[in-house]
VEXGU-956215 format. One record per atom (N, C-alpha, C): z, x, y negated; residue in three letters; atom name. Coordinates in nm, 4 decimals. Example, Ala and Ser with C-alpha at 12.3 -4.5 7.8 and 13.67 -1.06 7.14 Angstrom:
2
{node {0.7800, 1.3190, 0.5690}, "ala", "N"}
{node {0.7800, 1.2300, 0.4500}, "ala", "CA"}
{node {0.7800, 1.3200, 0.3300}, "ala", "C"}
{node {0.7080, 1.2850, 0.2250}, "ser", "N"}
{node {0.7140, 1.3670, 0.1060}, "ser", "CA"}
{node {0.7870, 1.2900, -0.0030}, "ser", "C"}
end
This chain:
108
{node {6.5705, -3.4905, -1.9178}, "unk", "N"}
{node {6.4896, -3.5456, -1.8114}, "unk", "CA"}
{node {6.3738, -3.4535, -1.7769}, "unk", "C"}
{node {6.3094, -3.3994, -1.8788}, "unk", "N"}
{node {6.1968, -3.3098, -1.8561}, "unk", "CA"}
{node {6.2433, -3.1811, -1.7877}, "unk", "C"}
{node {6.3622, -3.1317, -1.8273}, "unk", "N"}
{node {6.4152, -3.0111, -1.7634}, "unk", "CA"}
{node {6.4417, -3.0361, -1.6162}, "unk", "C"}
{node {6.4932, -3.1518, -1.5826}, "unk", "N"}
{node {6.5209, -3.1833, -1.4428}, "unk", "CA"}
{node {6.3925, -3.1887, -1.3606}, "unk", "C"}
{node {6.2880, -3.2437, -1.4164}, "unk", "N"}
{node {6.1597, -3.2509, -1.3459}, "unk", "CA"}
{node {6.1026, -3.1117, -1.3260}, "unk", "C"}
{node {6.1106, -3.0275, -1.4279}, "unk", "N"}
{node {6.0609, -2.8904, -1.4167}, "unk", "CA"}
{node {6.1403, -2.8135, -1.3115}, "unk", "C"}
{node {6.2719, -2.8280, -1.3102}, "unk", "N"}
{node {6.3552, -2.7605, -1.2106}, "unk", "CA"}
{node {6.3210, -2.8112, -1.0712}, "unk", "C"}
{node {6.3014, -2.9398, -1.0559}, "unk", "N"}
{node {6.2657, -2.9971, -0.9268}, "unk", "CA"}
{node {6.1315, -2.9426, -0.8776}, "unk", "C"}
{node {6.0350, -2.9313, -0.9668}, "unk", "N"}
{node {5.9041, -2.8767, -0.9295}, "unk", "CA"}
{node {5.9172, -2.7302, -0.8910}, "unk", "C"}
{node {5.9930, -2.6533, -0.9682}, "unk", "N"}
{node {6.0102, -2.5112, -0.9369}, "unk", "CA"}
{node {6.0840, -2.4903, -0.8049}, "unk", "C"}
{node {6.1866, -2.5694, -0.7801}, "unk", "N"}
{node {6.2586, -2.5586, -0.6528}, "unk", "CA"}
{node {6.1691, -2.5999, -0.5358}, "unk", "C"}
{node {6.0895, -2.7020, -0.5557}, "unk", "N"}
{node {5.9971, -2.7447, -0.4498}, "unk", "CA"}
{node {5.8938, -2.6369, -0.4207}, "unk", "C"}
{node {5.8418, -2.5738, -0.5240}, "unk", "N"}
{node {5.7495, -2.4623, -0.5030}, "unk", "CA"}
{node {5.8175, -2.3468, -0.4307}, "unk", "C"}
{node {5.9415, -2.3208, -0.4671}, "unk", "N"}
{node {6.0170, -2.2162, -0.3986}, "unk", "CA"}
{node {6.0352, -2.2450, -0.2511}, "unk", "C"}
{node {6.0607, -2.3694, -0.2183}, "unk", "N"}
{node {6.0758, -2.4075, -0.0774}, "unk", "CA"}
{node {5.9426, -2.3965, -0.0042}, "unk", "C"}
{node {5.8357, -2.4431, -0.0666}, "unk", "N"}
{node {5.7042, -2.4386, -0.0020}, "unk", "CA"}
{node {5.6622, -2.2942, 0.0257}, "unk", "C"}
{node {5.6795, -2.2060, -0.0729}, "unk", "N"}
{node {5.6363, -2.0686, -0.0547}, "unk", "CA"}
{node {5.7378, -1.9833, 0.0225}, "unk", "C"}
{node {5.8623, -2.0241, 0.0250}, "unk", "N"}
{node {5.9643, -1.9469, 0.0948}, "unk", "CA"}
{node {6.0099, -2.0077, 0.2255}, "unk", "C"}
{node {5.9327, -2.1042, 0.2780}, "unk", "N"}
{node {5.9730, -2.1750, 0.3988}, "unk", "CA"}
{node {5.9942, -2.0819, 0.5172}, "unk", "C"}
{node {5.9108, -1.9805, 0.5269}, "unk", "N"}
{node {5.9225, -1.8866, 0.6378}, "unk", "CA"}
{node {6.0557, -1.8110, 0.6325}, "unk", "C"}
{node {6.1074, -1.7890, 0.5121}, "unk", "N"}
{node {6.2337, -1.7165, 0.4954}, "unk", "CA"}
{node {6.3540, -1.8105, 0.4953}, "unk", "C"}
{node {6.3329, -1.9353, 0.4567}, "unk", "N"}
{node {6.4430, -2.0314, 0.4491}, "unk", "CA"}
{node {6.4759, -2.0883, 0.5872}, "unk", "C"}
{node {6.3755, -2.1053, 0.6718}, "unk", "N"}
{node {6.3957, -2.1687, 0.8017}, "unk", "CA"}
{node {6.5007, -2.0981, 0.8872}, "unk", "C"}
{node {6.5019, -1.9651, 0.8989}, "unk", "N"}
{node {6.6069, -1.9014, 0.9795}, "unk", "CA"}
{node {6.7473, -1.9234, 0.9233}, "unk", "C"}
{node {6.7586, -1.9315, 0.7920}, "unk", "N"}
{node {6.8896, -1.9549, 0.7311}, "unk", "CA"}
{node {6.9389, -2.0949, 0.7650}, "unk", "C"}
{node {6.8507, -2.1927, 0.7568}, "unk", "N"}
{node {6.8886, -2.3308, 0.7882}, "unk", "CA"}
{node {6.9218, -2.3441, 0.9365}, "unk", "C"}
{node {6.8447, -2.2786, 1.0221}, "unk", "N"}
{node {6.8746, -2.2814, 1.1655}, "unk", "CA"}
{node {7.0086, -2.2141, 1.1949}, "unk", "C"}
{node {7.0373, -2.1055, 1.1265}, "unk", "N"}
{node {7.1662, -2.0384, 1.1451}, "unk", "CA"}
{node {7.2811, -2.1286, 1.1005}, "unk", "C"}
{node {7.2616, -2.2031, 0.9937}, "unk", "N"}
{node {7.3638, -2.2970, 0.9473}, "unk", "CA"}
{node {7.3893, -2.4059, 1.0510}, "unk", "C"}
{node {7.2826, -2.4607, 1.1087}, "unk", "N"}
{node {7.2981, -2.5637, 1.2121}, "unk", "CA"}
{node {7.3604, -2.5047, 1.3383}, "unk", "C"}
{node {7.3212, -2.3836, 1.3747}, "unk", "N"}
{node {7.3782, -2.3196, 1.4937}, "unk", "CA"}
{node {7.5246, -2.2830, 1.4729}, "unk", "C"}
{node {7.5634, -2.2493, 1.3511}, "unk", "N"}
{node {7.7037, -2.2183, 1.3252}, "unk", "CA"}
{node {7.7900, -2.3431, 1.3406}, "unk", "C"}
{node {7.7355, -2.4597, 1.3073}, "unk", "N"}
{node {7.8071, -2.5855, 1.3304}, "unk", "CA"}
{node {7.8289, -2.6073, 1.4797}, "unk", "C"}
{node {7.7264, -2.5769, 1.5601}, "unk", "N"}
{node {7.7413, -2.5895, 1.7055}, "unk", "CA"}
{node {7.8456, -2.4915, 1.7590}, "unk", "C"}
{node {7.8480, -2.3715, 1.7028}, "unk", "N"}
{node {7.9447, -2.2706, 1.7447}, "unk", "CA"}
{node {8.0875, -2.3156, 1.7139}, "unk", "C"}
{node {8.1085, -2.3681, 1.5936}, "unk", "N"}
{node {8.2416, -2.4187, 1.5567}, "unk", "CA"}
{node {8.2794, -2.5359, 1.6465}, "unk", "C"}
{node {8.1836, -2.6205, 1.6785}, "unk", "N"}
{node {8.2099, -2.7333, 1.7666}, "unk", "CA"}
{node {8.2525, -2.6861, 1.9054}, "unk", "C"}
{node {8.1895, -2.5807, 1.9548}, "unk", "N"}
{node {8.2288, -2.5261, 2.0851}, "unk", "CA"}
{node {8.3684, -2.4643, 2.0802}, "unk", "C"}
{node {8.4029, -2.4007, 1.9691}, "unk", "N"}
{node {8.5380, -2.3462, 1.9548}, "unk", "CA"}
{node {8.6422, -2.4576, 1.9528}, "unk", "C"}
{node {8.6104, -2.5664, 1.8853}, "unk", "N"}
{node {8.7043, -2.6780, 1.8772}, "unk", "CA"}
{node {8.7137, -2.7566, 2.0074}, "unk", "C"}
{node {8.6207, -2.7337, 2.0986}, "unk", "N"}
{node {8.6254, -2.8005, 2.2282}, "unk", "CA"}
{node {8.7497, -2.7591, 2.3068}, "unk", "C"}
{node {8.8010, -2.6388, 2.2786}, "unk", "N"}
{node {8.9222, -2.5914, 2.3448}, "unk", "CA"}
{node {9.0462, -2.6638, 2.2939}, "unk", "C"}
{node {9.0395, -2.7174, 2.1730}, "unk", "N"}
{node {9.1555, -2.7823, 2.1120}, "unk", "CA"}
{node {9.1560, -2.9326, 2.1393}, "unk", "C"}
{node {9.0400, -2.9968, 2.1263}, "unk", "N"}
{node {9.0325, -3.1418, 2.1387}, "unk", "CA"}
{node {8.9816, -3.1814, 2.2762}, "unk", "C"}
{node {9.0266, -3.2964, 2.3225}, "unk", "N"}
{node {8.9868, -3.3450, 2.4540}, "unk", "CA"}
{node {8.8401, -3.3861, 2.4518}, "unk", "C"}
{node {8.7862, -3.4055, 2.5697}, "unk", "N"}
{node {8.6462, -3.4435, 2.5809}, "unk", "CA"}
{node {8.6237, -3.5923, 2.5684}, "unk", "C"}
{node {8.7275, -3.6693, 2.5354}, "unk", "N"}
{node {8.7128, -3.8137, 2.5212}, "unk", "CA"}
{node {8.6356, -3.8504, 2.3959}, "unk", "C"}
{node {8.6196, -3.9792, 2.3770}, "unk", "N"}
{node {8.5403, -4.0285, 2.2642}, "unk", "CA"}
{node {8.6059, -3.9961, 2.1299}, "unk", "C"}
{node {8.7362, -4.0165, 2.1190}, "unk", "N"}
{node {8.8068, -3.9885, 1.9929}, "unk", "CA"}
{node {8.8134, -3.8384, 1.9671}, "unk", "C"}
{node {8.8441, -3.7610, 2.0712}, "unk", "N"}
{node {8.8482, -3.6154, 2.0562}, "unk", "CA"}
{node {8.7138, -3.5584, 2.0176}, "unk", "C"}
{node {8.6081, -3.6125, 2.0742}, "unk", "N"}
{node {8.4728, -3.5674, 2.0421}, "unk", "CA"}
{node {8.4356, -3.6024, 1.8981}, "unk", "C"}
{node {8.4763, -3.7213, 1.8518}, "unk", "N"}
{node {8.4471, -3.7616, 1.7139}, "unk", "CA"}
{node {8.5213, -3.6718, 1.6145}, "unk", "C"}
{node {8.6480, -3.6410, 1.6439}, "unk", "N"}
{node {8.7258, -3.5535, 1.5547}, "unk", "CA"}
{node {8.6666, -3.4134, 1.5541}, "unk", "C"}
{node {8.6287, -3.3644, 1.6714}, "unk", "N"}
{node {8.5685, -3.2301, 1.6824}, "unk", "CA"}
{node {8.4382, -3.2236, 1.6039}, "unk", "C"}
{node {8.3538, -3.3256, 1.6170}, "unk", "N"}
{node {8.2271, -3.3275, 1.5429}, "unk", "CA"}
{node {8.2498, -3.3367, 1.3927}, "unk", "C"}
{node {8.3487, -3.4151, 1.3508}, "unk", "N"}
{node {8.3794, -3.4269, 1.2080}, "unk", "CA"}
{node {8.4261, -3.2933, 1.1514}, "unk", "C"}
{node {8.5188, -3.2287, 1.2197}, "unk", "N"}
{node {8.5702, -3.1006, 1.1712}, "unk", "CA"}
{node {8.4633, -2.9915, 1.1715}, "unk", "C"}
{node {8.3784, -2.9917, 1.2737}, "unk", "N"}
{node {8.2731, -2.8901, 1.2773}, "unk", "CA"}
{node {8.1682, -2.9148, 1.1695}, "unk", "C"}
{node {8.1475, -3.0406, 1.1323}, "unk", "N"}
{node {8.0523, -3.0714, 1.0258}, "unk", "CA"}
{node {8.1064, -3.0306, 0.8888}, "unk", "C"}
{node {8.2384, -3.0345, 0.8725}, "unk", "N"}
{node {8.2999, -3.0003, 0.7445}, "unk", "CA"}
{node {8.3337, -2.8519, 0.7302}, "unk", "C"}
{node {8.3477, -2.7816, 0.8410}, "unk", "N"}
{node {8.3972, -2.6437, 0.8371}, "unk", "CA"}
{node {8.3038, -2.5483, 0.7623}, "unk", "C"}
{node {8.1781, -2.5449, 0.7985}, "unk", "N"}
{node {8.0861, -2.4475, 0.7385}, "unk", "CA"}
{node {8.0636, -2.4691, 0.5887}, "unk", "C"}
{node {8.0427, -2.5919, 0.5400}, "unk", "N"}
{node {8.0293, -2.6075, 0.3952}, "unk", "CA"}
{node {8.1543, -2.5619, 0.3193}, "unk", "C"}
{node {8.2721, -2.5897, 0.3746}, "unk", "N"}
{node {8.3944, -2.5457, 0.3074}, "unk", "CA"}
{node {8.4084, -2.3940, 0.3098}, "unk", "C"}
{node {8.3733, -2.3318, 0.4200}, "unk", "N"}
{node {8.3807, -2.1855, 0.4296}, "unk", "CA"}
{node {8.2791, -2.1210, 0.3362}, "unk", "C"}
{node {8.1566, -2.1717, 0.3365}, "unk", "N"}
{node {8.0534, -2.1152, 0.2494}, "unk", "CA"}
{node {8.0871, -2.1397, 0.1029}, "unk", "C"}
{node {8.1434, -2.2554, 0.0703}, "unk", "N"}
{node {8.1853, -2.2830, -0.0670}, "unk", "CA"}
{node {8.3045, -2.1989, -0.1093}, "unk", "C"}
{node {8.3879, -2.1597, -0.0137}, "unk", "N"}
{node {8.5056, -2.0795, -0.0463}, "unk", "CA"}
{node {8.4696, -1.9365, -0.0844}, "unk", "C"}
{node {8.3577, -1.8861, -0.0357}, "unk", "N"}
{node {8.3196, -1.7472, -0.0642}, "unk", "CA"}
{node {8.2972, -1.7249, -0.2140}, "unk", "C"}
{node {8.2109, -1.8021, -0.2825}, "unk", "N"}
{node {8.1977, -1.7804, -0.4272}, "unk", "CA"}
{node {8.3248, -1.8173, -0.5036}, "unk", "C"}
{node {8.4018, -1.9131, -0.4504}, "unk", "N"}
{node {8.5263, -1.9506, -0.5179}, "unk", "CA"}
{node {8.6264, -1.8353, -0.5154}, "unk", "C"}
{node {8.6342, -1.7648, -0.4045}, "unk", "N"}
{node {8.7255, -1.6500, -0.3951}, "unk", "CA"}
{node {8.6793, -1.5371, -0.4855}, "unk", "C"}
{node {8.5490, -1.5107, -0.4859}, "unk", "N"}
{node {8.4963, -1.4055, -0.5743}, "unk", "CA"}
{node {8.5220, -1.4412, -0.7201}, "unk", "C"}
{node {8.5008, -1.5672, -0.7567}, "unk", "N"}
{node {8.5252, -1.6118, -0.8930}, "unk", "CA"}
{node {8.6729, -1.5991, -0.9280}, "unk", "C"}
{node {8.7596, -1.6377, -0.8355}, "unk", "N"}
{node {8.9033, -1.6293, -0.8592}, "unk", "CA"}
{node {8.9468, -1.4839, -0.8791}, "unk", "C"}
{node {8.8899, -1.3940, -0.8008}, "unk", "N"}
{node {8.9279, -1.2529, -0.8119}, "unk", "CA"}
{node {8.8805, -1.1922, -0.9438}, "unk", "C"}
{node {8.7689, -1.2414, -0.9967}, "unk", "N"}
{node {8.7181, -1.1833, -1.1204}, "unk", "CA"}
{node {8.7728, -1.2515, -1.2456}, "unk", "C"}
{node {8.7865, -1.3833, -1.2441}, "unk", "N"}
{node {8.8273, -1.4575, -1.3644}, "unk", "CA"}
{node {8.9703, -1.5096, -1.3605}, "unk", "C"}
{node {9.0322, -1.5129, -1.2435}, "unk", "N"}
{node {9.1672, -1.5682, -1.2250}, "unk", "CA"}
{node {9.1753, -1.7141, -1.2693}, "unk", "C"}
{node {9.0672, -1.7861, -1.2431}, "unk", "N"}
{node {9.0601, -1.9298, -1.2673}, "unk", "CA"}
{node {8.9903, -1.9953, -1.1490}, "unk", "C"}
{node {9.0081, -2.1269, -1.1406}, "unk", "N"}
{node {8.9425, -2.2014, -1.0328}, "unk", "CA"}
{node {8.7911, -2.2030, -1.0551}, "unk", "C"}
{node {8.7170, -2.1960, -0.9469}, "unk", "N"}
{node {8.5712, -2.2023, -0.9500}, "unk", "CA"}
{node {8.5292, -2.3442, -0.9874}, "unk", "C"}
{node {8.4584, -2.3630, -1.0989}, "unk", "N"}
{node {8.4307, -2.4990, -1.1469}, "unk", "CA"}
{node {8.3284, -2.5757, -1.0625}, "unk", "C"}
{node {8.2482, -2.5065, -0.9830}, "unk", "N"}
{node {8.1410, -2.5730, -0.9089}, "unk", "CA"}
{node {8.1629, -2.5704, -0.7586}, "unk", "C"}
{node {8.2877, -2.5620, -0.7172}, "unk", "N"}
{node {8.3191, -2.5536, -0.5744}, "unk", "CA"}
{node {8.2633, -2.6731, -0.4975}, "unk", "C"}
{node {8.2945, -2.7928, -0.5439}, "unk", "N"}
{node {8.2494, -2.9120, -0.4715}, "unk", "CA"}
{node {8.0975, -2.9291, -0.4782}, "unk", "C"}
{node {8.0340, -2.8810, -0.5842}, "unk", "N"}
{node {7.8882, -2.8869, -0.5910}, "unk", "CA"}
{node {7.8275, -2.8001, -0.4804}, "unk", "C"}
{node {7.8812, -2.6806, -0.4638}, "unk", "N"}
{node {7.8327, -2.5904, -0.3590}, "unk", "CA"}
{node {7.8567, -2.6527, -0.2217}, "unk", "C"}
{node {7.9751, -2.7094, -0.2017}, "unk", "N"}
{node {8.0076, -2.7715, -0.0727}, "unk", "CA"}
{node {7.9114, -2.8867, -0.0439}, "unk", "C"}
{node {7.8843, -2.9699, -0.1424}, "unk", "N"}
{node {7.7939, -3.0831, -0.1212}, "unk", "CA"}
{node {7.6521, -3.0363, -0.0888}, "unk", "C"}
{node {7.6035, -2.9361, -0.1591}, "unk", "N"}
{node {7.4675, -2.8869, -0.1329}, "unk", "CA"}
{node {7.4585, -2.8297, 0.0082}, "unk", "C"}
{node {7.5559, -2.7483, 0.0467}, "unk", "N"}
{node {7.5547, -2.6908, 0.1814}, "unk", "CA"}
{node {7.5672, -2.8017, 0.2856}, "unk", "C"}
{node {7.6518, -2.9002, 0.2596}, "unk", "N"}
{node {7.6678, -3.0107, 0.3538}, "unk", "CA"}
{node {7.5381, -3.0890, 0.3705}, "unk", "C"}
{node {7.4702, -3.1155, 0.2597}, "unk", "N"}
{node {7.3435, -3.1888, 0.2671}, "unk", "CA"}
{node {7.2369, -3.1110, 0.3430}, "unk", "C"}
{node {7.2272, -2.9814, 0.3164}, "unk", "N"}
{node {7.1297, -2.8987, 0.3878}, "unk", "CA"}
{node {7.1636, -2.8936, 0.5364}, "unk", "C"}
{node {7.2910, -2.8723, 0.5676}, "unk", "N"}
{node {7.3339, -2.8645, 0.7066}, "unk", "CA"}
{node {7.3100, -2.9965, 0.7789}, "unk", "C"}
{node {7.3471, -3.1061, 0.7184}, "unk", "N"}
{node {7.3299, -3.2365, 0.7811}, "unk", "CA"}
{node {7.1826, -3.2691, 0.8014}, "unk", "C"}
{node {7.0999, -3.2367, 0.7052}, "unk", "N"}
{node {6.9563, -3.2578, 0.7197}, "unk", "CA"}
{node {6.9010, -3.1749, 0.8346}, "unk", "C"}
{node {6.9426, -3.0501, 0.8434}, "unk", "N"}
{node {6.8963, -2.9639, 0.9528}, "unk", "CA"}
{node {6.9405, -3.0179, 1.0878}, "unk", "C"}
{node {7.0627, -3.0654, 1.0971}, "unk", "N"}
{node {7.1128, -3.1193, 1.2234}, "unk", "CA"}
{node {7.0357, -3.2444, 1.2625}, "unk", "C"}
{node {7.0108, -3.3317, 1.1662}, "unk", "N"}
{node {6.9361, -3.4550, 1.1951}, "unk", "CA"}
{node {6.7942, -3.4218, 1.2384}, "unk", "C"}
{node {6.7298, -3.3296, 1.1705}, "unk", "N"}
{node {6.5925, -3.2924, 1.2055}, "unk", "CA"}
{node {6.5888, -3.2265, 1.3429}, "unk", "C"}
{node {6.6813, -3.1360, 1.3702}, "unk", "N"}
{node {6.6842, -3.0708, 1.5010}, "unk", "CA"}
{node {6.7159, -3.1708, 1.6123}, "unk", "C"}
{node {6.8063, -3.2632, 1.5856}, "unk", "N"}
{node {6.8384, -3.3652, 1.6858}, "unk", "CA"}
{node {6.7176, -3.4550, 1.7104}, "unk", "C"}
{node {6.6471, -3.4885, 1.6054}, "unk", "N"}
{node {6.5275, -3.5744, 1.6183}, "unk", "CA"}
{node {6.4186, -3.5003, 1.6954}, "unk", "C"}
{node {6.4066, -3.3681, 1.6757}, "unk", "N"}
{node {6.3046, -3.2904, 1.7463}, "unk", "CA"}
{node {6.3355, -3.2794, 1.8946}, "unk", "C"}
{node {6.4641, -3.2770, 1.9293}, "unk", "N"}
{node {6.5044, -3.2633, 2.0690}, "unk", "CA"}
{node {6.4869, -3.3941, 2.1436}, "unk", "C"}
{node {6.5207, -3.5047, 2.0781}, "unk", "N"}
{node {6.5179, -3.6360, 2.1460}, "unk", "CA"}
{node {6.3797, -3.6854, 2.1631}, "unk", "C"}
end
């Protein structure tokens, strides 16, 4: 429990002091979701169901792609499955979703 609190404090300090460097990365992650969504616009119709499927796939694409990068490197070096693949995907998904919600809230 104490280790978790210390890690949380250290990560929070890292975010506070590195915000200027982290913000462009988070914006790029949110913009890449928009880019994937625009690419999928050619495949799915502009109706309500097509738009929902396009948004779902674009929301899932970047975390899976980013999670696949360390998994491929791990596979090439160890010839075993990457044990933390879903952890990486969840973290990227949470960061991306938070950025999208914040950006959407700022626009509206």
